[in-house]
Residue, then its C-alpha position, 0 to 999 in steps of 0.5 A: x106326055x111327060x115333062x122330062x127331057x132326054x139326057x145328054x152329054x153335050x158340053x155348054x161352052x162359052x167364053x170366060x168373062x170378068x167384071x164389067x169394065x167401063x165403056x165396053x166390058x171385058x171378054x165374054x160380055x156383050x150388050x143385048x137389046x130386045x125389041x118388042x111391040x110394046x117395049x125395047x129392053x137392054x142390058x150388058x150380059x155375061x155370055x159365059x153365065x147368061x147373067x145380066x151384068x147391068x140392070x135391065x133398062x126398058x123404054x116404050x116402043x115408039x109409035x109409029x115404030x119406024x126405023x129411025x124412031x126405033x134406032x133412036x131408042x137403041x142409041x139411047x140404051x147403048x149410050x146410057x150404058x156407055x157401051x162400045x163393045x159387041x151389040x146384039x139386037x132382037x127384032x120381031x121379023x124375019x132377018x136375013x143377012x141383017x135385012x128385015x124381010x117382014x114386020x110384026x108389031x112394028x111399022x111396015x117401013x121396016x120391010x127391006x130395011x138393013x137393020x144391022x146398018x141402021x142400028x150400027x149407024x145410030x150407035x155411032x158406028x163404034x161397034x157393028x150391031x148384029x140383028x136377029x129374029x126375036x124367037x131365034x134369040x130366045x131359043x139360043x138363050x134357052x139352049x145355052x142356059x135354060x130349059x134345053x141346056x145340055x140337050x142333044x138332038x132337035x130342040x123346038x122352042x115355040x113362043x105363044x104371044x100376039x102370034x107364035x114364034x119359033x126357034x129350031x136348034x139342032x145339037x145347039x146350032x140354030x136354023x134361023x127364021x123358021x116362022x112355024x107360027x105360019x103353018x096351016x092349021x085347020x085351013x088357017x094360019x096357025x097363030x090365028x088359031x092358037x096364039x095366046x092372044x086368041x085365048x085372051x081375045x075370045x076369053x077361052x079357058x086354058x082347057x079349050x085353048x090347049x086343044x088348039x095348041x095340042x093340034x098345032x104342036x102335034x102337027x109340028x111334031x109330025x113334021x120335025x120329030x123333035x127331042x124337046x119342045x120348049x114353050x115360051x111367051x107370057x103364057x108359059x108362066x102359067x104352064x101348069x094350067x095347060x102343058x099337062x093337057x097336051x098329048x104329045x110324044x115329045x117332052x115339053x118344058x116351059x121356058x126358064x129365062x122369061x123376060x131376059x131370054x131375048x137380051x141374053x140370046x142377042x148378046x150371045x149372037x153378037x159375041x159369037x157372030x151367030x147372025x144369018 
């Protein structure tokens, strides 16, 4: 297994932008929000460069993380920034046409909730909020500005955290809500065997945990024959301790945007209307 990636000549396109303007920004800018189980982060993003134009602000995720409570935090982030332009938000759930179909690390009341509508209402309705799955947003960001920049073919991003998230892109086009962390592995839900939280919970060495990750990724590899794997989540910061242990035919790269990936991907999705 090598960590080199296939060459490509696919251009990375995006709208041009200038400096941030008061209350709404300029062409090519959008406000990205990343909603997680412990924190909700937001910033203005220059979608032509993938850079945060404003300082990232983080507010702890309310508990319980009900729709109204999370929407209030979204409104606070947008209001504090004085933002009235395009807004994108990630969410730890399957999102179909703006509606949450599941709920992970947030209140179960989200299931069946129109996340687009509740966030749009919360920010005053001045700008429609586009919501998408958190792993999908990270995948968009990594494809545009990170580990998969300029790579043609099938790119699969897997995020290892409390569970296993996934993002599938084909020639830069997202196939939303793949949820590959729920594939069966050894008779179990894959993320219950190979998520980073499992390693932490059982005090597993990287070597022992990598065997489970390898079995899972070999299974994914057989199903999708990707041109590149990207591995994300907090554990990607220690990629040198476990990625070299993987025995795969597909190149593997650690994610590059780390904590900014969700914010950047959400902003891109909002500006380019990439929601499903």
